[in-house]
Backbone as JSON, one array per atom type, in Angstrom:
{
  "sequence": "MEQTTIFLTLLGMMAATALPRILPLLLLSLKPLPKWAMAWLRYVPVAILSAMLLPSLLMIEGKLSFGKENLFLIAAFPTILVAWKTRSFLGAVAVGMGVVALLRLQG",
  "N": [[-11.53, 17.1, 21.25], [-12.39, 17.45, 17.92], [-14.08, 15.54, 15.43], [-13.8, 15.83, 12.84], [-10.85, 16.39, 12.52], [-10.01, 13.87, 14.11], [-10.42, 12.41, 11.79], [-8.66, 12.98, 10.24], [-6.39, 12.35, 11.07], [-7.0, 10.1, 11.11], [-6.44, 8.82, 8.67], [-4.22, 10.15, 8.21], [-2.33, 8.55, 9.12], [-2.79, 5.63, 8.84], [-1.58, 6.23, 5.82], [0.66, 6.73, 6.31], [1.62, 4.17, 7.32], [1.05, 2.59, 5.12], [1.93, 3.4, 2.5], [5.05, 3.34, 3.22], [4.42, -0.28, 2.45], [3.71, -0.7, 0.05], [4.36, 1.13, -1.83], [7.36, 0.11, -2.25], [6.65, -2.19, -3.32], [5.04, -1.84, -5.36], [7.2, -0.73, -7.18], [9.68, -2.48, -7.04], [7.38, -5.07, -8.48], [7.75, -3.31, -11.22], [10.42, -4.64, -12.91], [12.01, -7.61, -13.4], [13.88, -9.23, -10.35], [17.62, -9.01, -9.99], [19.01, -12.31, -10.33], [21.03, -12.09, -7.88], [19.65, -10.19, -6.13], [17.67, -11.8, -5.58], [18.5, -13.89, -4.57], [19.38, -12.66, -1.93], [16.96, -11.27, -0.38], [15.72, -13.71, -0.13], [17.12, -15.05, 2.74], [16.27, -13.06, 4.59], [13.34, -13.33, 5.88], [14.47, -15.66, 7.89], [16.72, -13.9, 8.78], [15.37, -11.77, 10.16], [13.41, -13.15, 12.0], [15.57, -14.63, 13.91], [16.67, -12.82, 14.98], [14.64, -11.51, 16.38], [14.13, -13.59, 18.02], [16.57, -14.73, 19.3], [17.16, -12.85, 21.77], [14.68, -13.39, 23.53], [15.33, -16.06, 23.76], [18.49, -16.37, 25.29], [18.36, -14.76, 26.94], [16.72, -14.43, 30.6], [14.91, -12.08, 32.64], [16.67, -9.96, 31.55], [18.88, -10.79, 32.24], [21.75, -12.71, 31.0], [21.62, -16.15, 30.15], [22.45, -19.41, 30.39], [22.14, -21.4, 31.94], [20.59, -24.78, 33.31], [18.12, -23.5, 34.08], [17.25, -21.91, 32.52], [14.72, -22.63, 30.52], [13.21, -22.41, 27.81], [15.66, -22.39, 26.42], [16.68, -24.48, 26.44], [15.12, -26.38, 25.47], [14.66, -24.95, 22.76], [16.67, -26.68, 21.44], [16.08, -29.17, 20.96], [13.64, -28.68, 19.73], [14.68, -27.22, 16.86], [16.35, -28.56, 16.07], [14.04, -30.76, 15.18], [12.78, -29.57, 13.37], [14.45, -28.8, 11.54], [14.87, -31.22, 10.64], [12.14, -32.2, 9.85], [11.27, -30.29, 8.53], [8.44, -29.18, 9.54], [6.64, -27.26, 10.53], [4.09, -27.16, 12.34], [4.84, -29.5, 13.8], [8.04, -28.87, 14.6], [6.38, -26.9, 16.43], [4.83, -28.34, 18.5], [7.0, -30.08, 19.83], [8.58, -28.39, 20.65], [6.36, -27.22, 22.53], [5.82, -28.8, 23.36], [8.33, -30.34, 25.29], [8.89, -28.25, 26.67], [7.22, -28.43, 28.64], [7.51, -30.55, 29.78], [9.56, -30.32, 30.96], [8.99, -27.72, 33.28], [6.86, -29.95, 34.27], [8.75, -31.23, 36.16], [10.95, -29.84, 37.34]],
  "CA": [[-11.04, 16.38, 19.88], [-13.52, 16.63, 16.93], [-15.08, 14.44, 14.07], [-12.52, 16.4, 11.18], [-9.47, 16.0, 13.32], [-9.63, 12.33, 14.12], [-10.6, 11.26, 10.79], [-7.87, 13.42, 9.27], [-5.6, 11.7, 11.99], [-6.36, 8.47, 10.81], [-6.15, 8.74, 6.75], [-2.2, 10.27, 8.02], [-2.35, 7.31, 10.14], [-3.65, 4.91, 7.73], [-0.97, 6.44, 5.27], [2.25, 6.59, 7.11], [1.09, 2.54, 7.32], [0.98, 1.47, 3.92], [2.97, 3.65, 1.93], [6.24, 1.88, 3.03], [4.78, -0.83, 1.96], [3.58, -0.43, -0.99], [5.34, 1.63, -2.8], [8.25, -1.12, -2.97], [6.2, -3.62, -4.03], [4.41, -1.48, -7.1], [8.33, 0.02, -7.86], [9.54, -3.79, -7.61], [6.6, -5.38, -9.51], [8.08, -3.42, -13.08], [11.05, -5.67, -13.79], [12.18, -8.23, -12.6], [15.38, -8.85, -9.92], [18.6, -9.55, -10.55], [19.39, -13.03, -9.67], [22.05, -11.6, -6.27], [19.15, -10.15, -5.29], [16.56, -12.68, -4.73], [19.02, -15.14, -3.67], [19.45, -12.12, -0.62], [15.7, -11.55, 0.22], [15.17, -15.26, 0.48], [17.77, -15.32, 4.23], [15.17, -11.8, 5.3], [12.46, -13.3, 7.35], [15.0, -16.12, 8.81], [17.19, -12.92, 10.15], [14.17, -11.23, 11.36], [12.79, -14.14, 13.27], [16.34, -15.26, 14.36], [16.79, -11.22, 15.31], [13.63, -11.4, 17.78], [13.74, -14.84, 19.22], [17.49, -14.91, 20.51], [16.7, -12.0, 23.29], [14.8, -14.59, 24.28], [15.88, -16.82, 24.01], [19.28, -16.06, 25.92], [17.8, -13.84, 28.48], [15.45, -14.01, 31.54], [14.9, -11.4, 33.34], [17.16, -8.75, 31.32], [20.36, -11.45, 32.25], [22.07, -13.98, 29.83], [21.78, -16.98, 30.99], [22.77, -20.27, 30.06], [22.2, -22.41, 32.96], [19.52, -25.16, 33.98], [17.35, -22.89, 34.23], [16.83, -21.58, 31.2], [14.24, -23.84, 30.49], [13.16, -22.06, 26.75], [17.16, -22.21, 25.77], [17.43, -25.66, 27.01], [13.52, -26.73, 24.81], [15.0, -25.02, 21.08], [17.92, -27.51, 20.78], [15.42, -30.37, 20.15], [12.52, -28.26, 18.34], [15.21, -26.63, 16.6], [16.43, -30.95, 15.32], [12.64, -31.72, 14.28], [12.4, -28.07, 12.5], [15.48, -29.02, 10.82], [14.31, -32.77, 9.52], [11.19, -32.05, 9.44], [10.56, -29.03, 8.12], [7.52, -28.9, 10.26], [5.81, -25.72, 11.64], [3.56, -28.28, 13.95], [5.28, -30.59, 14.6], [8.3, -28.03, 15.33], [5.89, -25.82, 17.59], [4.18, -29.08, 19.56], [7.8, -30.77, 20.41], [9.07, -27.16, 21.75], [5.53, -27.21, 24.23], [5.8, -30.43, 25.07], [9.61, -30.46, 26.11], [8.83, -26.88, 28.68], [6.27, -28.78, 29.18], [7.76, -31.6, 30.68], [10.85, -29.38, 32.02], [8.24, -27.51, 33.95], [6.69, -30.51, 34.99], [10.12, -32.48, 36.41], [11.05, -29.0, 38.58]],
  "C": [[-12.34, 16.54, 18.36], [-13.25, 16.27, 16.01], [-13.42, 14.3, 12.92], [-11.07, 15.49, 11.91], [-8.8, 14.8, 13.21], [-9.73, 11.73, 12.78], [-9.55, 11.95, 9.74], [-6.77, 12.55, 10.0], [-5.52, 10.34, 11.41], [-6.01, 8.01, 9.77], [-5.08, 9.07, 7.38], [-1.62, 9.24, 8.92], [-2.33, 6.13, 9.32], [-2.29, 4.66, 6.34], [0.74, 6.13, 4.89], [2.23, 4.88, 6.82], [1.37, 1.97, 6.08], [1.57, 1.71, 2.62], [3.93, 2.72, 1.68], [5.98, 0.95, 2.63], [3.69, -1.68, 0.59], [3.53, 0.21, -1.83], [6.48, 0.66, -3.17], [8.01, -2.28, -3.96], [5.64, -3.22, -5.08], [5.95, -1.2, -7.68], [9.22, -1.42, -8.14], [9.19, -4.46, -8.52], [7.16, -5.07, -10.94], [8.7, -4.19, -13.57], [11.39, -6.54, -12.74], [14.08, -8.14, -11.68], [16.26, -9.58, -10.28], [18.66, -11.27, -9.46], [20.17, -13.45, -7.7], [20.87, -11.47, -5.5], [17.59, -10.87, -4.75], [17.11, -13.54, -3.81], [18.73, -14.09, -2.42], [18.25, -12.11, 0.33], [15.24, -12.91, 0.72], [15.32, -15.31, 2.4], [16.83, -13.62, 4.73], [14.42, -12.36, 6.21], [13.04, -14.12, 8.26], [15.81, -15.27, 9.79], [15.98, -12.12, 10.51], [13.71, -12.32, 12.15], [13.63, -14.5, 13.93], [16.44, -13.36, 15.51], [16.34, -11.17, 16.44], [13.36, -12.54, 18.05], [14.89, -14.92, 19.68], [17.65, -14.59, 21.65], [15.9, -12.94, 23.92], [14.39, -15.64, 24.55], [17.82, -17.61, 25.66], [19.06, -15.54, 27.01], [16.12, -14.15, 29.5], [15.9, -12.87, 32.48], [16.08, -10.03, 33.55], [18.51, -9.11, 31.81], [20.97, -12.48, 31.74], [22.14, -14.69, 30.86], [21.37, -18.1, 30.33], [22.47, -21.54, 30.89], [21.02, -23.74, 32.93], [18.14, -24.7, 33.75], [16.51, -21.93, 33.6], [15.61, -22.49, 30.45], [14.0, -23.49, 28.73], [14.94, -22.54, 25.47], [17.15, -24.27, 25.46], [15.89, -26.97, 25.7], [13.71, -26.41, 23.39], [15.82, -25.99, 21.06], [16.91, -29.12, 20.21], [14.47, -29.5, 18.98], [13.77, -28.03, 16.85], [15.36, -28.35, 15.1], [14.86, -31.07, 14.29], [12.62, -30.42, 13.41], [13.14, -28.5, 11.07], [15.12, -30.66, 9.37], [13.01, -33.12, 8.96], [10.7, -31.38, 8.33], [8.88, -28.94, 8.4], [7.12, -28.22, 10.87], [5.86, -26.5, 12.61], [4.12, -28.66, 14.13], [7.12, -29.98, 15.53], [7.77, -27.16, 16.86], [5.73, -27.19, 18.96], [5.9, -29.95, 20.5], [7.84, -29.24, 21.34], [7.71, -27.43, 22.94], [5.54, -28.45, 24.82], [7.39, -30.62, 26.1], [9.35, -29.1, 27.55], [8.43, -27.84, 29.27], [6.74, -29.93, 30.29], [8.76, -30.84, 31.69], [10.26, -29.11, 33.8], [7.89, -28.89, 35.21], [8.3, -30.6, 36.66], [10.5, -30.68, 37.31], [10.21, -28.07, 38.83]]
}
């Protein structure tokens, strides 16, 4: 493949990645959003994180697992409790890692 083709491909990929991110930012920054839209947008990160996290908590090797062999599901409960009570990301990560480590030592 020649250099021009590679360069144009990279520019096209850059535009395809950047434009969907930049255009909404530019368009939405022109005027303030209504209160209902701002309230709705606050839930987007939580919804995305939940959608990404839930399958890894509930499934082991492609099958649903609610038993004691699912260490990550067991560790999720104290981790969520610590995150909710302390609002500390670092504390929640430390508790989650600690619980998984302890469960692996026992098993």
